[in-house]
KOLKOLDREN-237602 format. One line per field, with one value per atom (N, C-alpha, C): chain; atom name; x, y, z. Coordinates in nm, 3 decimals, m for minus. Layout:
// KOLKOLDREN-237602
nunu <- [A  ...]
fise <- [CA  ...]
x <- [X  ...]
y <- [Y  ...]
z <- [Z  ...]
END
This chain:
// KOLKOLDREN-237602
nunu <- [A  A  A  A  A  A  A  A  A  A  A  A  A  A  A  A  A  A  A  A  A  A  A  A  A  A  A  A  A  A  A  A  A  A  A  A  A  A  A  A  A  A  A  A  A  A  A  A  A  A  A  A  A  A  A  A  A  A  A  A  A  A  A  A  A  A  A  A  A  A  A  A  A  A  A  A  A  A  A  A  A  A  A  A  A  A  A  A  A  A  A  A  A  A  A  A  A  A  A  A  A  A  A  A  A  A  A  A  A  A  A  A  A  A  A  A  A  A  A  A  A  A  A  A  A  A  A  A  A  A  A  A  A  A  A  A  A  A  A  A  A  A  A  A  A  A  A  A  A  A  A  A  A  A  A  A  A  A  A  A  A  A  A  A  A  A  A  A  A  A  A  A  A  A  A  A  A  A  A  A  A  A  A  A  A  A  A  A  A  A  A  A  A  A  A  A  A  A  A  A  A  A  A  A  A  A  A  A  A  A  A  A  A  A  A  A  A  A  A  A  A  A  A  A  A  A  A  A  A  A  A  A  A  A  A  A  A  A  A  A  A  A  A  A  A  A  A  A  A  A  A  A  A  A  A  A  A  A  A  A  A  A  A  A  A  A  A  A  A  A  A  A  A  A  A  A  A  A  A  A  A  A  A  A  A  A  A  A  A  A  A  A  A  A  A  A  A  A  A  A  A  A  A  A  A  A  A  A  A  A  A  A  A  A  A  A  A  A  A  A  A  A  A  A  A  A  A  A  A  A  A  A  A  A  A  A  A  A  A  A  A  A  A  A  A  A  A  A  A  A  A  A  A  A  A  A  A  A  A  A  A  A  A  A  A  A  A  A  A  A  A  A  A  A  A  A  A  A  A  A  A  A  A  A  A  A  A  A  A  A  A  A  A  A  A  A  A  A  A  A  A  A  A  A  A  A  A  A  A  A  A  A  A  A  A  A  A  A  A  A  A  A  A  A  A  A  A  A  A  A  A  A  A  A  A  A  A  A  A  A  A  A  A  A  A  A  A  A  A  A  A  A  A  A  A  A  A  A  A  A  A  A  A  A  A  A  A  A  A  A  A  A  A  A  A  A  A  A  A  A  A  A  A  A  A  A  A  A  A  A  A  A  A  A  A  A  A  A  A  A  A  A  A  A  A  A  A  A  A  A  A  A  A  A  A  A  A  A  A  A  A  A  A  A  A  A  A  A  A  A  A  A  A  A  A  A  A  A  A  A  A  A  A  A  A  A  A  A  A  A  A  A  A  A  A  A  A  A  A  A  A  A  A  A  A  A  A  A  A  A  A  A  A  A  A  A  A  A  A  A  A  A  A  A  A  A  A  A  A  A  A  A  A  A  A  A  A  A  A  A  A  A  A  A  A  A  A  A  A  A  A  A  A  A  A  A  A  A  A  A  A  A  A  A  A  A  A  A  A  A  A  A  A  A  A  A  A  A  A  A  A  A  A  A  A  A  A  A  A  A  A  A  A  A  A  A  A  A  A  A  A  A  A  A  A  A  A  A  A  A  A  A  A  A  A  A  A  A  A  A  A  A  A  A  A  A  A  A  A  A  A  A  A]
fise <- [N  CA  C  N  CA  C  N  CA  C  N  CA  C  N  CA  C  N  CA  C  N  CA  C  N  CA  C  N  CA  C  N  CA  C  N  CA  C  N  CA  C  N  CA  C  N  CA  C  N  CA  C  N  CA  C  N  CA  C  N  CA  C  N  CA  C  N  CA  C  N  CA  C  N  CA  C  N  CA  C  N  CA  C  N  CA  C  N  CA  C  N  CA  C  N  CA  C  N  CA  C  N  CA  C  N  CA  C  N  CA  C  N  CA  C  N  CA  C  N  CA  C  N  CA  C  N  CA  C  N  CA  C  N  CA  C  N  CA  C  N  CA  C  N  CA  C  N  CA  C  N  CA  C  N  CA  C  N  CA  C  N  CA  C  N  CA  C  N  CA  C  N  CA  C  N  CA  C  N  CA  C  N  CA  C  N  CA  C  N  CA  C  N  CA  C  N  CA  C  N  CA  C  N  CA  C  N  CA  C  N  CA  C  N  CA  C  N  CA  C  N  CA  C  N  CA  C  N  CA  C  N  CA  C  N  CA  C  N  CA  C  N  CA  C  N  CA  C  N  CA  C  N  CA  C  N  CA  C  N  CA  C  N  CA  C  N  CA  C  N  CA  C  N  CA  C  N  CA  C  N  CA  C  N  CA  C  N  CA  C  N  CA  C  N  CA  C  N  CA  C  N  CA  C  N  CA  C  N  CA  C  N  CA  C  N  CA  C  N  CA  C  N  CA  C  N  CA  C  N  CA  C  N  CA  C  N  CA  C  N  CA  C  N  CA  C  N  CA  C  N  CA  C  N  CA  C  N  CA  C  N  CA  C  N  CA  C  N  CA  C  N  CA  C  N  CA  C  N  CA  C  N  CA  C  N  CA  C  N  CA  C  N  CA  C  N  CA  C  N  CA  C  N  CA  C  N  CA  C  N  CA  C  N  CA  C  N  CA  C  N  CA  C  N  CA  C  N  CA  C  N  CA  C  N  CA  C  N  CA  C  N  CA  C  N  CA  C  N  CA  C  N  CA  C  N  CA  C  N  CA  C  N  CA  C  N  CA  C  N  CA  C  N  CA  C  N  CA  C  N  CA  C  N  CA  C  N  CA  C  N  CA  C  N  CA  C  N  CA  C  N  CA  C  N  CA  C  N  CA  C  N  CA  C  N  CA  C  N  CA  C  N  CA  C  N  CA  C  N  CA  C  N  CA  C  N  CA  C  N  CA  C  N  CA  C  N  CA  C  N  CA  C  N  CA  C  N  CA  C  N  CA  C  N  CA  C  N  CA  C  N  CA  C  N  CA  C  N  CA  C  N  CA  C  N  CA  C  N  CA  C  N  CA  C  N  CA  C  N  CA  C  N  CA  C  N  CA  C  N  CA  C  N  CA  C  N  CA  C  N  CA  C  N  CA  C  N  CA  C  N  CA  C  N  CA  C  N  CA  C  N  CA  C  N  CA  C  N  CA  C  N  CA  C  N  CA  C  N  CA  C  N  CA  C  N  CA  C  N  CA  C  N  CA  C  N  CA  C  N  CA  C  N  CA  C  N  CA  C  N  CA  C  N  CA  C  N  CA  C  N  CA  C  N  CA  C  N  CA  C  N  CA  C  N  CA  C  N  CA  C  N  CA  C  N  CA  C  N  CA  C  N  CA  C  N  CA  C  N  CA  C  N  CA  C  N  CA  C  N  CA  C  N  CA  C  N  CA  C  N  CA  C  N  CA  C  N  CA  C  N  CA  C  N  CA  C  N  CA  C  N  CA  C  N  CA  C  N  CA  C  N  CA  C  N  CA  C  N  CA  C  N  CA  C  N  CA  C]
x <- [m7.438  m7.553  m7.537  m7.608  m7.582  m7.589  m7.547  m7.590  m7.766  m7.806  m7.977  m8.018  m7.987  m8.048  m7.997  m7.908  m7.879  m7.959  m7.982  m8.081  m8.181  m8.239  m8.417  m8.382  m8.265  m8.209  m8.201  m8.128  m8.148  m8.268  m8.341  m8.463  m8.564  m8.597  m8.619  m8.626  m8.497  m8.412  m8.432  m8.440  m8.450  m8.624  m8.729  m8.830  m8.901  m8.852  m8.818  m8.789  m8.696  m8.639  m8.745  m8.790  m8.890  m9.021  m9.056  m9.166  m9.132  m9.047  m9.053  m9.015  m8.987  m9.028  m9.102  m9.248  m9.363  m9.360  m9.262  m9.247  m9.239  m9.255  m9.254  m9.130  m9.062  m8.977  m8.910  m9.051  m9.056  m8.981  m8.994  m8.978  m8.785  m8.695  m8.576  m8.465  m8.423  m8.363  m8.233  m8.181  m8.104  m7.978  m7.896  m7.732  m7.653  m7.620  m7.508  m7.360  m7.328  m7.125  m7.068  m7.062  m6.979  m6.839  m6.785  m6.641  m6.584  m6.444  m6.407  m6.467  m6.606  m6.701  m6.739  m6.715  m6.696  m6.856  m6.809  m6.953  m7.029  m6.982  m7.103  m7.151  m7.122  m7.168  m7.236  m7.245  m7.311  m7.431  m7.418  m7.576  m7.672  m7.572  m7.672  m7.711  m7.711  m7.762  m7.863  m7.845  m7.961  m8.070  m8.028  m8.127  m8.222  m8.142  m8.232  m8.295  m8.306  m8.358  m8.264  m8.219  m8.094  m8.118  m8.143  m8.238  m8.115  m7.955  m7.858  m7.725  m7.608  m7.500  m7.425  m7.303  m7.247  m7.076  m6.994  m6.868  m6.797  m6.695  m6.613  m6.473  m6.448  m6.317  m6.370  m6.267  m6.278  m6.259  m6.120  m6.055  m6.159  m6.180  m6.298  m6.407  m6.475  m6.584  m6.566  m6.478  m6.470  m6.431  m6.358  m6.345  m6.465  m6.562  m6.700  m6.743  m6.787  m6.861  m6.857  m6.713  m6.663  m6.723  m6.736  m6.788  m6.956  m7.016  m7.145  m7.182  m7.161  m7.175  m7.297  m7.310  m7.459  m7.534  m7.562  m7.672  m7.788  m7.866  m8.067  m7.957  m7.929  m7.974  m7.890  m7.953  m7.867  m7.711  m7.618  m7.456  m7.399  m7.399  m7.408  m7.201  m7.156  m6.985  m7.030  m6.975  m6.997  m6.849  m6.733  m6.598  m6.533  m6.390  m6.368  m6.344  m6.370  m6.380  m6.255  m6.153  m6.059  m6.062  m6.068  m6.098  m6.026  m5.912  m5.849  m5.950  m6.015  m6.091  m6.201  m6.310  m6.381  m6.470  m6.386  m6.442  m6.434  m6.382  m6.423  m6.523  m6.624  m6.689  m6.864  m6.876  m6.941  m7.041  m7.127  m7.177  m7.204  m7.149  m7.116  m7.182  m7.197  m7.220  m7.413  m7.551  m7.613  m7.653  m7.567  m7.556  m7.432  m7.318  m7.204  m7.279  m7.277  m7.320  m7.203  m7.061  m6.951  m6.915  m7.016  m6.960  m6.892  m6.752  m6.788  m6.663  m6.679  m6.577  m6.623  m6.602  m6.605  m6.515  m6.454  m6.383  m6.401  m6.454  m6.482  m6.643  m6.700  m6.836  m6.816  m6.722  m6.641  m6.651  m6.586  m6.508  m6.651  m6.740  m6.808  m6.887  m6.966  m6.973  m6.922  m6.761  m6.675  m6.708  m6.711  m6.709  m6.864  m6.943  m7.075  m7.157  m7.092  m7.132  m7.050  m6.917  m6.852  m6.926  m7.033  m7.065  m7.219  m7.255  m7.414  m7.523  m7.490  m7.590  m7.588  m7.649  m7.710  m7.680  m7.548  m7.520  m7.573  m7.699  m7.705  m7.588  m7.631  m7.509  m7.557  m7.512  m7.534  m7.456  m7.426  m7.307  m7.326  m7.165  m7.113  m7.145  m7.180  m7.110  m7.011  m6.924  m6.813  m6.890  m6.974  m7.040  m6.980  m6.867  m6.780  m6.648  m6.684  m6.526  m6.383  m6.335  m6.264  m6.201  m6.047  m5.922  m5.890  m5.934  m5.898  m5.987  m6.137  m6.252  m6.266  m6.362  m6.350  m6.517  m6.573  m6.710  m6.725  m6.811  m6.857  m6.858  m6.812  m6.842  m7.014  m7.065  m7.186  m7.186  m7.121  m7.081  m7.080  m7.009  m7.001  m7.099  m7.226  m7.289  m7.391  m7.380  m7.563  m7.491  m7.387  m7.280  m7.304  m7.200  m7.241  m7.348  m7.461  m7.625  m7.647  m7.605  m7.714  m7.600  m7.460  m7.349  m7.415  m7.422  m7.493  m7.616  m7.688  m7.826  m7.832  m7.756  m7.710  m7.598  m7.552  m7.455  m7.568  m7.583  m7.667  m7.734  m7.558  m7.565  m7.519  m7.570  m7.572  m7.721  m7.753  m7.879  m7.851  m7.878  m7.837  m7.951  m7.983  m8.079  m8.072  m7.974  m7.981  m7.855  m7.827  m7.687  m7.663  m7.533  m7.464  m7.400  m7.368  m7.259  m7.206  m7.065  m7.007  m6.969  m7.072  m7.025  m6.875  m6.802  m6.678  m6.733  m6.661  m6.715  m6.718  m6.835  m6.906  m6.851  m6.837  m6.800  m6.924  m7.001  m7.141  m7.293  m7.374  m7.489  m7.547  m7.610  m7.689  m7.563  m7.450  m7.340  m7.334  m7.376  m7.390  m7.536  m7.621  m7.734  m7.742  m7.708  m7.701  m7.628  m7.554  m7.455  m7.583  m7.621  m7.747  m7.831  m7.887  m8.008  m8.012  m7.856  m7.786  m7.794  m7.759  m7.756  m7.918  m7.967  m8.108  m8.173  m8.148  m8.214  m8.150  m8.003  m7.935  m8.042  m8.065  m8.139  m8.257  m8.365  m8.440  m8.498  m8.374  m8.325  m8.317  m8.217  m8.130  m8.253  m8.337  m8.434  m8.540  m8.566  m8.678  m8.604  m8.520  m8.472  m8.395  m8.348  m8.261  m8.365  m8.432  m8.448  m8.573  m8.669  m8.847  m8.888  m8.850  m8.871  m8.859  m8.750  m8.755  m8.637  m8.548  m8.439  m8.530  m8.425  m8.485  m8.421  m8.316  m8.221  m8.191  m8.140  m8.077  m8.033  m7.869  m7.780  m7.667  m7.788  m7.695  m7.689  m7.574  m7.619  m7.532  m7.453  m7.390  m7.412  m7.321  m7.382  m7.394  m7.294  m7.301  m7.405  m7.493  m7.566  m7.679  m7.691  m7.815  m7.930  m7.957  m8.091  m8.165  m8.027  m8.009  m8.075  m7.959  m7.975  m8.132  m8.198  m8.301  m8.426  m8.409  m8.494  m8.491  m8.331  m8.307  m8.337  m8.355  m8.481  m8.358  m8.292  m8.224  m8.315  m8.329  m8.389  m8.336  m8.194  m8.098  m8.016  m7.960  m7.835  m7.737  m7.632  m7.536  m7.428  m7.526  m7.495  m7.376  m7.287  m7.130  m7.117  m7.073  m7.069  m7.199  m7.314  m7.446  m7.504  m7.427  m7.514  m7.396  m7.301  m7.167  m7.068  m7.087  m7.005  m6.839  m6.752  m6.643  m6.579  m6.470  m6.420  m6.307  m6.204  m6.058  m5.962  m5.889  m5.838  m5.681  m5.647  m5.547  m5.532  m5.566  m5.560  m5.508]
y <- [11.486  11.442  11.254  11.219  11.078  10.944  10.823  10.747  10.720  10.763  10.740  10.831  10.951  11.055  10.971  10.927  10.917  10.779  10.731  10.542  10.609  10.690  10.768  10.803  10.914  10.995  10.864  10.787  10.652  10.629  10.569  10.561  10.639  10.732  10.828  10.796  10.782  10.819  10.691  10.580  10.478  10.430  10.486  10.454  10.554  10.704  10.745  10.699  10.657  10.547  10.431  10.358  10.297  10.322  10.401  10.501  10.537  10.546  10.612  10.458  10.357  10.250  10.154  10.191  10.150  10.089  10.046  9.948  10.051  9.942  10.001  9.990  10.143  10.122  10.021  9.943  9.859  9.709  9.714  9.563  9.629  9.656  9.723  9.701  9.569  9.563  9.609  9.716  9.850  9.711  9.695  9.656  9.735  9.806  9.908  9.851  9.839  9.856  9.871  9.798  9.847  9.865  9.840  9.841  9.944  9.919  10.013  10.111  10.049  10.124  10.036  10.133  9.985  9.977  9.834  9.799  9.841  10.036  10.133  10.173  10.211  10.246  10.138  9.982  9.858  9.904  9.870  9.906  10.041  10.116  10.228  10.199  10.146  10.140  10.029  9.929  9.837  9.929  9.968  9.997  10.139  10.162  10.247  10.195  10.035  9.972  9.893  9.928  9.879  9.708  9.658  9.542  9.440  9.483  9.371  9.478  9.429  9.493  9.398  9.453  9.380  9.389  9.294  9.323  9.239  9.384  9.320  9.276  9.243  9.224  9.105  8.948  8.833  8.917  8.962  8.959  9.076  9.164  9.283  9.235  9.127  9.067  8.943  8.913  8.837  8.916  8.959  9.102  9.109  9.157  9.310  9.147  9.009  8.927  8.914  8.945  8.873  9.009  9.103  9.217  9.241  9.150  9.130  9.253  9.290  9.392  9.399  9.316  9.228  9.228  9.185  9.136  9.232  9.108  9.205  9.222  9.197  9.180  9.100  9.074  8.966  9.032  8.933  8.928  8.906  8.970  8.966  8.987  8.925  8.890  8.949  9.046  9.142  9.152  9.128  9.184  9.063  9.042  8.931  8.814  8.699  8.581  8.488  8.471  8.424  8.250  8.132  8.036  7.977  8.016  7.955  8.094  8.114  8.201  8.168  8.067  7.993  7.976  7.889  7.860  7.938  8.067  8.199  8.204  8.204  8.289  8.184  8.088  7.989  7.987  7.972  7.939  8.073  8.198  8.290  8.399  8.425  8.531  8.438  8.508  8.476  8.416  8.540  8.538  8.594  8.492  8.561  8.591  8.725  8.741  8.761  8.752  8.752  8.651  8.501  8.391  8.396  8.465  8.458  8.394  8.251  8.130  8.021  7.907  7.741  7.710  7.748  7.693  7.741  7.882  7.868  7.808  7.830  7.727  7.595  7.552  7.437  7.437  7.513  7.521  7.534  7.648  7.688  7.590  7.443  7.354  7.286  7.249  7.132  7.181  7.325  7.382  7.372  7.362  7.376  7.225  7.162  6.999  6.933  7.000  6.938  6.999  7.170  7.166  7.096  7.070  7.003  7.158  7.205  7.358  7.350  7.447  7.489  7.651  7.712  7.829  7.919  7.994  8.101  8.205  8.210  8.244  8.324  8.442  8.508  8.474  8.478  8.455  8.576  8.640  8.764  8.714  8.882  8.829  9.012  8.979  9.058  9.091  9.188  9.212  9.343  9.401  9.490  9.392  9.294  9.243  9.281  9.299  9.397  9.292  9.313  9.221  9.207  9.321  9.344  9.286  9.239  9.205  9.088  9.034  8.850  8.831  8.776  8.730  8.689  8.607  8.479  8.619  8.577  8.680  8.621  8.673  8.645  8.502  8.510  8.343  8.222  8.222  8.139  8.144  8.265  8.259  8.117  8.114  7.999  7.867  7.837  7.692  7.703  7.793  7.778  7.781  7.918  7.903  7.727  7.617  7.494  7.471  7.464  7.422  7.423  7.577  7.623  7.528  7.498  7.445  7.300  7.236  7.076  7.083  7.192  7.150  7.154  7.003  7.078  7.107  7.155  7.247  7.395  7.437  7.605  7.604  7.697  7.772  7.918  7.918  8.017  8.064  8.219  8.358  8.396  8.439  8.538  8.613  8.640  8.789  8.892  8.932  9.054  9.142  9.248  9.284  9.417  9.489  9.587  9.648  9.700  9.768  9.832  9.883  9.936  10.142  10.165  10.294  10.423  10.443  10.516  10.705  10.769  10.909  10.987  10.959  11.017  10.970  11.077  10.996  10.886  10.806  10.705  10.610  10.664  10.625  10.412  10.383  10.258  10.167  10.230  10.170  10.062  10.076  9.962  9.809  9.824  9.682  9.671  9.774  9.702  9.667  9.696  9.642  9.486  9.503  9.343  9.253  9.315  9.170  9.142  9.251  9.189  9.154  9.127  9.068  8.911  8.893  8.811  8.693  8.823  8.730  8.673  8.727  8.693  8.581  8.560  8.439  8.353  8.350  8.250  8.215  8.290  8.220  8.178  8.196  8.111  7.962  7.988  7.860  7.729  7.812  7.747  7.699  7.812  7.785  7.835  7.781  7.779  7.930  8.004  8.177  8.188  8.108  8.131  8.238  8.253  8.356  8.491  8.500  8.642  8.795  8.741  8.926  8.956  9.038  9.091  9.196  9.178  9.276  9.373  9.508  9.577  9.741  9.833  9.957  10.046  10.114  10.115  10.296  10.342  10.479  10.614  10.589  10.677  10.628  10.494  10.437  10.416  10.343  10.295  10.290  10.491  10.506  10.424  10.450  10.397  10.254  10.143  10.041  9.972  10.074  10.026  10.077  10.146  10.180  10.059  10.022  9.888  9.808  9.762  9.626  9.588  9.628  9.560  9.595  9.464  9.501  9.466  9.524  9.514  9.581  9.688  9.816  9.794  9.822  9.816  9.974  9.977  10.171  10.169  10.214  10.217  10.410  10.510  10.617  10.698  10.665  10.690  10.689  10.642  10.533  10.571  10.556  10.606  10.689  10.745  10.851  10.836  10.924  10.879  10.820  10.695  10.600  10.709  10.691  10.711  10.596  10.645  10.545  10.579  10.651  10.679  10.643  10.551  10.469  10.351]
z <- [m4.323  m4.282  m4.190  m4.116  m4.058  m4.137  m4.132  m4.202  m4.193  m4.062  m4.086  m4.206  m4.186  m4.254  m4.421  m4.444  m4.602  m4.646  m4.515  m4.632  m4.641  m4.535  m4.598  m4.732  m4.756  m4.882  m4.970  m4.975  m5.068  m5.099  m5.009  m4.992  m5.113  m5.061  m5.180  m5.330  m5.308  m5.465  m5.551  m5.460  m5.527  m5.503  m5.402  m5.481  m5.637  m5.628  m5.746  m5.875  m5.859  m5.987  m6.034  m5.927  m5.914  m6.004  m5.943  m6.013  m6.136  m6.192  m6.322  m6.439  m6.349  m6.438  m6.434  m6.360  m6.307  m6.226  m6.106  m6.040  m5.888  m5.797  m5.631  m5.544  m5.564  m5.429  m5.359  m5.254  m5.260  m5.261  m5.354  m5.471  m5.431  m5.439  m5.385  m5.305  m5.295  m5.144  m5.181  m5.060  m5.071  m4.913  m5.017  m4.947  m4.919  m4.777  m4.802  m4.771  m4.877  m4.846  m4.795  m4.642  m4.526  m4.510  m4.671  m4.652  m4.591  m4.496  m4.380  m4.309  m4.258  m4.166  m4.061  m3.905  m3.809  m3.774  m3.675  m3.658  m3.588  m3.536  m3.457  m3.619  m3.714  m3.862  m3.923  m3.890  m3.941  m3.866  m3.679  m3.629  m3.634  m3.717  m3.740  m3.830  m3.941  m4.071  m4.050  m3.954  m3.929  m3.868  m3.732  m3.669  m3.791  m3.885  m3.954  m4.069  m4.053  m4.164  m4.299  m4.305  m4.416  m4.450  m4.580  m4.603  m4.545  m4.542  m4.627  m4.513  m4.568  m4.605  m4.613  m4.685  m4.810  m4.759  m4.734  m4.706  m4.800  m4.866  m4.967  m4.947  m4.821  m4.808  m4.698  m4.655  m4.581  m4.439  m4.437  m4.342  m4.190  m4.316  m4.228  m4.190  m4.273  m4.244  m4.089  m4.106  m4.022  m3.899  m3.900  m3.809  m3.700  m3.841  m3.785  m3.708  m3.788  m3.705  m3.546  m3.583  m3.387  m3.313  m3.408  m3.300  m3.289  m3.388  m3.389  m3.491  m3.571  m3.639  m3.682  m3.751  m3.857  m3.802  m3.657  m3.572  m3.585  m3.645  m3.698  m3.858  m3.931  m4.071  m4.102  m4.237  m4.351  m4.416  m4.399  m4.418  m4.592  m4.666  m4.785  m4.820  m4.902  m4.946  m5.085  m5.096  m5.267  m5.312  m5.281  m5.324  m5.419  m5.443  m5.478  m5.388  m5.453  m5.316  m5.383  m5.329  m5.320  m5.302  m5.367  m5.364  m5.201  m5.167  m5.041  m4.894  m4.963  m4.864  m4.827  m4.886  m4.913  m4.752  m4.709  m4.566  m4.500  m4.475  m4.439  m4.455  m4.521  m4.588  m4.601  m4.623  m4.633  m4.509  m4.508  m4.364  m4.302  m4.350  m4.255  m4.307  m4.450  m4.488  m4.584  m4.553  m4.594  m4.785  m4.847  m4.999  m4.988  m5.106  m5.191  m5.298  m5.363  m5.499  m5.581  m5.580  m5.647  m5.666  m5.747  m5.819  m5.941  m5.981  m6.086  m6.177  m6.116  m6.222  m6.133  m6.259  m6.215  m6.062  m6.066  m6.008  m5.859  m5.804  m5.727  m5.679  m5.789  m5.798  m5.700  m5.780  m5.771  m5.535  m5.562  m5.427  m5.318  m5.363  m5.239  m5.255  m5.322  m5.332  m5.198  m5.274  m5.177  m5.042  m5.001  m4.869  m4.781  m4.882  m4.788  m4.784  m4.901  m4.871  m4.707  m4.715  m4.612  m4.473  m4.479  m4.321  m4.343  m4.476  m4.478  m4.481  m4.507  m4.590  m4.728  m4.739  m4.889  m4.909  m4.970  m4.958  m5.091  m5.057  m5.118  m5.225  m5.338  m5.422  m5.551  m5.611  m5.676  m5.810  m5.932  m6.042  m6.082  m6.091  m6.116  m6.276  m6.363  m6.525  m6.512  m6.596  m6.640  m6.763  m6.744  m6.837  m6.986  m6.898  m6.980  m7.034  m7.036  m7.034  m7.028  m6.843  m6.844  m6.772  m6.840  m6.745  m6.637  m6.559  m6.455  m6.318  m6.375  m6.316  m6.329  m6.218  m6.248  m6.261  m6.258  m6.316  m6.467  m6.498  m6.623  m6.690  m6.901  m6.969  m6.994  m7.095  m7.122  m7.171  m7.243  m7.329  m7.232  m7.127  m7.011  m6.920  m6.909  m6.810  m6.803  m6.964  m6.946  m6.881  m6.906  m6.870  m6.723  m6.660  m6.483  m6.441  m6.492  m6.458  m6.497  m6.590  m6.542  m6.470  m6.462  m6.319  m6.165  m6.203  m6.032  m6.014  m6.111  m6.074  m6.075  m6.051  m6.054  m5.960  m5.825  m5.750  m5.659  m5.573  m5.443  m5.292  m5.287  m5.189  m5.239  m5.327  m5.385  m5.464  m5.435  m5.401  m5.516  m5.641  m5.747  m5.730  m5.676  m5.644  m5.758  m5.831  m5.974  m6.000  m6.064  m6.104  m6.069  m6.070  m6.054  m6.109  m6.128  m6.197  m6.206  m6.215  m6.171  m6.333  m6.361  m6.544  m6.520  m6.616  m6.622  m6.574  m6.549  m6.439  m6.576  m6.506  m6.625  m6.604  m6.696  m6.683  m6.730  m6.741  m6.804  m6.718  m6.724  m6.693  m6.790  m6.748  m6.812  m6.894  m6.871  m6.977  m6.979  m6.862  m6.788  m6.823  m6.875  m6.925  m6.971  m7.136  m7.175  m7.126  m7.077  m6.951  m6.899  m6.808  m6.728  m6.798  m6.943  m6.972  m7.071  m7.079  m7.129  m7.011  m6.898  m6.774  m6.766  m6.772  m6.763  m6.830  m6.980  m7.051  m6.999  m7.028  m6.923  m6.836  m6.702  m6.600  m6.649  m6.747  m6.819  m6.866  m6.943  m7.035  m6.980  m6.880  m6.806  m6.668  m6.637  m6.553  m6.607  m6.712  m6.807  m6.829  m6.895  m6.948  m6.831  m6.742  m6.646  m6.527  m6.484  m6.355  m6.322  m6.387  m6.443  m6.355  m6.410  m6.377  m6.253  m6.159  m5.990  m5.984  m6.083  m6.018  m5.915  m5.807  m5.741  m5.756  m5.756  m5.758  m5.842  m5.902  m6.015  m5.939  m5.904  m5.823  m5.905  m5.963  m6.022  m5.946  m5.977  m5.902  m5.779  m5.783  m5.697  m5.668  m5.585  m5.532  m5.646  m5.771  m5.870  m6.018  m6.007  m6.076  m6.050  m5.925  m5.917  m5.932  m5.984  m6.057  m6.201  m6.274  m6.416  m6.377  m6.335  m6.230  m6.278  m6.160  m6.112  m6.235  m6.305  m6.468  m6.541  m6.560  m6.596  m6.562  m6.418  m6.360  m6.316  m6.208  m6.086  m6.004  m5.908  m5.749  m5.646  m5.638  m5.553  m5.597  m5.486  m5.544  m5.397  m5.435  m5.324  m5.308  m5.220  m5.217  m5.085  m5.095  m4.988  m4.960  m5.067  m4.985  m5.002  m5.064  m5.066  m4.917  m4.868  m4.716  m4.592  m4.617  m4.531  m4.547  m4.633  m4.686  m4.746  m4.823  m4.853  m4.796  m4.862  m4.742  m4.764  m4.620  m4.654  m4.661  m4.792  m4.850  m4.742  m4.682  m4.585  m4.513  m4.431  m4.317  m4.368]
END
């Protein structure tokens, strides 16, 4: 199937999951995780109405920016971001979804200040407590949200999470529900109920994420097909 056909299928599945949760599919932002897909694939996704494109790797993002791959859609950075690469992302990505440490938060603020802009971000939650993953623990999250609210060149728009790998249907539902509860609580207590995005769900579990309250999903293989890691 083509990228265009896959997006249509994903939209239908998103709409059904939203309907089951008493919501509308129009509420869900569809981000195409375009890692290892070229500028032409990105442009096909944009032509098919993708809401945003998301990149995991700074070098690949920079290369594709030079090719105008994202022209016509917002660009999100969704991968692990090292502090020494912040300068390549701030002001280029419309939204940095993967802000998962205080030093990274401060480095983004520093760079955004130097460039006289406000960078939109999401705070990443390591809900499974996995050592191999970045992100704030639930216990650290409130302090991080308070810090982000005080930084003048950062605008925190919500939370993002990548739960542990699931081997069975609905296995990640409890994780999604926990992050949804954190989102509601932090939005109420720190952001006057103005947090906008809860980014949860990828190709294998996005329906469960939507049923748990996600309003932004990041789909790669479901849109672009299986990635060839031998290249």
